[in-house]
C-alpha positions as CSV (number, residue, x, y, z in Angstrom):
1,M,98.7,159.0,73.3
2,N,97.4,159.6,76.9
3,D,98.2,157.5,79.8
4,E,94.4,156.1,80.1
5,L,94.2,154.9,76.4
6,M,97.7,153.2,76.8
7,A,95.9,151.2,79.7
8,Q,92.9,150.3,78.1
9,F,94.9,149.3,74.9
10,A,97.1,147.0,77.4
11,Q,94.2,145.5,78.8
12,L,92.6,144.7,75.3
13,Q,95.7,143.1,74.4
14,R,95.7,140.6,77.4
15,Y,92.1,139.8,77.3
16,T,92.0,139.7,73.6
17,A,94.9,137.2,74.2
18,A,93.6,135.3,76.8
19,L,89.6,134.9,74.9
20,H,91.8,133.4,71.7
21,Q,94.1,130.8,73.9
22,L,90.5,129.7,75.4
23,I,89.1,129.1,71.8
24,A,92.3,127.4,70.9
25,T,92.4,125.1,73.6
26,A,89.0,124.0,73.2
27,Q,90.1,123.1,69.6
28,E,92.7,121.0,71.0
29,Q,90.7,118.9,73.5
30,S,87.9,118.2,70.4
31,P,87.7,114.6,70.3
32,R,89.7,112.1,68.0
33,R,87.1,109.6,66.9
34,S,83.8,109.1,68.3
35,A,80.7,106.8,67.4
36,G,77.2,105.9,67.0
37,A,74.0,104.0,65.7
38,D,70.5,104.3,65.0
39,A,68.3,103.2,67.6
40,T,68.2,100.1,66.0
41,G,71.7,99.7,65.6
42,A,71.3,99.0,61.9
43,V,73.6,102.0,60.9
44,R,76.6,102.8,63.1
45,V,78.5,105.9,61.9
46,E,82.7,107.1,63.2
47,L,83.4,110.6,63.3
48,G,86.8,111.7,62.4
49,P,88.6,114.7,64.5
50,D,87.1,117.4,62.5
51,G,83.4,115.7,63.2
52,L,82.7,115.0,59.9
53,P,81.8,111.1,59.2
54,S,85.1,109.4,58.7
55,S,83.6,105.6,58.1
56,F,79.7,103.5,58.1
57,R,78.8,100.0,58.9
58,V,75.7,98.7,58.1
59,D,74.6,95.1,60.0
60,G,74.3,92.2,58.2
61,R,70.6,92.2,59.6
62,W,69.6,95.6,58.5
63,G,66.3,94.1,56.6
64,R,65.3,93.1,59.3
65,M,65.8,96.2,61.6
66,L,64.9,98.7,59.0
67,K,62.2,99.3,56.3
68,P,64.3,100.2,52.6
69,E,62.5,103.8,53.1
70,E,64.2,104.3,56.4
71,F,67.8,103.8,56.1
72,G,68.4,107.2,54.7
73,A,67.2,108.5,57.8
74,A,69.1,106.0,60.0
75,V,71.8,107.4,58.6
76,V,71.1,110.7,59.5
77,R,70.2,109.3,63.6
78,A,73.3,107.4,63.5
79,C,75.3,110.5,62.6
80,Q,73.2,112.5,65.5
81,A,74.4,110.0,67.8
82,A,77.6,109.7,67.0
83,T,77.8,114.0,67.5
84,G,75.9,113.5,70.7
85,E,78.4,111.2,72.2
86,R,81.5,113.6,70.6
87,L,80.1,116.3,72.4
88,A,80.0,114.1,75.7
89,Q,83.6,113.2,75.7
90,W,84.4,116.9,74.6
91,S,82.9,117.9,77.7
92,E,84.5,115.7,79.9
93,S,87.9,116.3,78.6
94,L,87.8,120.3,78.8
95,R,86.0,119.6,82.4
96,S,89.2,117.6,83.3
97,S,91.3,119.7,81.7
98,G,90.4,122.9,84.0
99,W,88.8,125.1,81.0
100,Q,85.4,125.5,82.1
101,R,87.2,127.1,85.4
102,E,89.4,129.3,82.8
103,A,86.3,130.1,81.2
104,A,84.6,131.2,84.5
105,R,87.8,133.2,85.6
106,L,88.2,135.3,82.2
107,R,84.2,136.3,82.2
108,G,85.4,138.2,85.1
109,G,87.0,140.6,82.7
110,P,90.1,142.4,81.3
111,D,91.8,143.3,84.7
112,T,91.8,139.5,85.4
113,Q,94.3,138.9,83.1
114,P,98.0,138.6,83.7
115,A,100.4,141.6,82.0
116,T,101.5,140.7,78.5
117,P,104.3,143.0,76.7
118,M,102.7,145.3,74.7
119,A,105.6,145.2,72.3
120,R,105.1,141.8,71.1
121,V,101.8,140.9,69.7
122,P,100.8,137.1,70.8
123,A,101.7,133.8,68.6
124,A,97.8,132.9,69.0
125,F,96.9,136.0,66.8
126,R,99.4,134.8,63.9
127,R,96.6,133.8,61.7
128,P,94.8,134.9,58.8
129,L,91.7,137.6,60.0
130,P,89.4,139.8,57.9
131,D,90.5,142.8,56.9
132,V,88.3,145.6,58.9
133,T,88.5,149.1,60.3
134,P,88.4,148.7,63.8
135,R,85.7,150.3,66.0
136,P,86.2,152.3,69.1
137,I,88.1,150.5,72.2
138,G,85.8,150.7,74.2
139,Q,82.7,149.1,71.5
140,I,85.6,145.8,71.4
141,T,85.9,145.5,74.9
142,E,82.4,145.5,75.4
143,D,81.7,142.9,72.7
144,V,84.4,140.5,73.8
145,L,82.5,140.4,77.3
146,A,79.3,139.7,75.8
147,A,80.8,137.4,73.9
148,F,80.0,134.9,76.8
149,D,76.8,136.2,77.8
150,D,75.7,135.4,73.9
151,T,77.7,132.7,72.5
152,A,75.4,131.9,69.1
153,R,76.0,135.8,68.1
154,F,79.3,135.8,67.5
155,T,78.9,132.0,65.9
156,P,77.7,133.1,62.3
157,P,75.9,130.5,60.2
158,V,77.7,129.5,57.0
159,T,76.8,128.6,53.8
160,A,78.9,126.0,52.8
161,A,77.9,122.4,51.9
162,G,78.6,119.6,50.1
163,T,76.8,116.9,48.3
164,G,77.8,113.5,47.0
165,A,76.0,110.7,45.5
166,A,75.9,107.1,44.3
167,A,74.5,104.6,42.9
168,G,73.3,106.8,40.2
169,G,72.2,109.2,42.8
170,K,69.8,106.5,44.2
171,L,71.6,107.5,47.6
172,V,72.9,111.3,48.3
173,I,74.6,112.9,51.5
174,T,74.6,116.3,52.0
175,L,77.5,117.3,54.7
176,S,78.1,120.9,56.2
177,P,81.5,122.2,57.7
178,T,80.5,121.1,60.9
179,G,78.7,117.0,60.6
180,L,76.1,115.1,58.0
181,T,73.1,117.2,57.3
182,S,70.9,114.6,55.3
183,C,71.0,111.6,53.6
184,T,69.0,110.5,51.6
185,A,68.0,106.7,49.7
186,D,65.9,105.4,47.1
187,G,63.7,102.7,49.0
188,R,63.6,100.3,46.0
189,W,66.8,100.5,45.5
190,V,68.1,100.0,49.4
191,A,65.8,97.0,49.2
192,E,67.9,95.2,46.9
193,Q,70.8,96.0,48.6
194,T,73.5,93.8,50.7
195,A,74.9,95.2,53.5
196,A,78.6,95.2,51.7
197,R,76.8,97.3,49.3
198,L,75.3,99.4,51.2
199,M,78.4,100.4,52.7
200,N,80.4,100.8,49.7
201,A,77.7,103.4,48.3
202,L,77.8,105.3,51.4
203,S,81.6,105.8,51.7
204,E,81.6,106.8,47.7
205,A,78.7,109.2,48.8
206,L,80.8,110.5,51.4
207,A,83.6,111.0,49.8
208,A,82.3,113.1,46.8
209,A,80.5,114.9,49.8
210,K,83.7,115.8,50.9
211,A,85.6,116.2,47.7
212,D,82.4,118.9,46.8
213,L,82.4,120.4,50.2
214,D,86.5,121.5,50.2
215,R,85.6,123.1,46.8
216,H,83.2,125.2,48.6
217,P,84.7,127.0,51.5
218,P,82.4,128.3,54.4
219,Q,81.1,131.8,53.9
220,A,79.8,134.1,56.8
221,L,76.2,135.9,56.5
222,G,75.8,139.0,56.9
223,R,78.5,142.5,56.9
224,P,82.0,141.1,56.3
225,G,83.9,140.4,59.6
226,E,80.9,139.6,61.7
227,G,81.0,137.1,64.3
228,M,84.0,136.2,66.8
229,D,86.7,136.3,63.9
230,G,85.6,140.1,63.0
231,L,86.0,140.6,66.6
232,L,89.7,139.5,66.7
233,A,89.8,141.0,63.8
234,E,89.1,144.3,64.9
235,A,91.3,143.5,67.9
236,M,94.6,142.5,66.1
237,A,94.2,145.5,64.3
238,L,94.5,147.7,67.6
239,L,97.3,145.5,68.6
240,T,99.3,145.7,65.8
241,D,99.2,149.2,65.0
242,P,98.2,151.1,68.5
243,R,98.3,154.8,67.0
244,R,94.7,154.0,65.8
245,L,93.6,154.5,69.5
246,A,95.4,157.8,69.4
């Protein structure tokens, strides 16, 4: 292996380790809880650390605030408000921790990272990643740099969804791995419910949706190894076997 390839390998190791640490730090800074309500205040939801609903609260006067047929949409809007609050908290936490300054520094390229021992794979990489055959080092490095200019390219959509129902299907909740995506409720059934019964039904449907989601792990669309995990997997393949660079 010539000196130029070894230098490129060292750059890639430092830069990819720093990128992975930046992602891990952002995840660690995520809010432990956040809450939001629909515009009427009839429905309030609290989100847990994973960004999924953890509990619902329905105002005892909900019937004066909403039409029965609007209840499902109110649940969705409350979740959207809670998600907005979660993102605002997260952004402020990252700003206060200096994460954004580190991200800006990382945009400077591989040479901005301090030296890392080449004989050791950083602990941050010790997690399961897709099994891939890495491309040439130059292409991987270019994609790492491009990640900061085109984040969506490295965030593939997922197909996972969990659905839960209550009251014999009168209330149905659908979750993705990142949040509530829909809530439908039969208006005639809603009209006959008290706030307590609605909260119980929401809790029942939520628990069922989470259980269903757990049974269907997310699958990235597109070619195997696509997305940020695929990029990190390619880097790992080189980091753990630098002979591939030769």
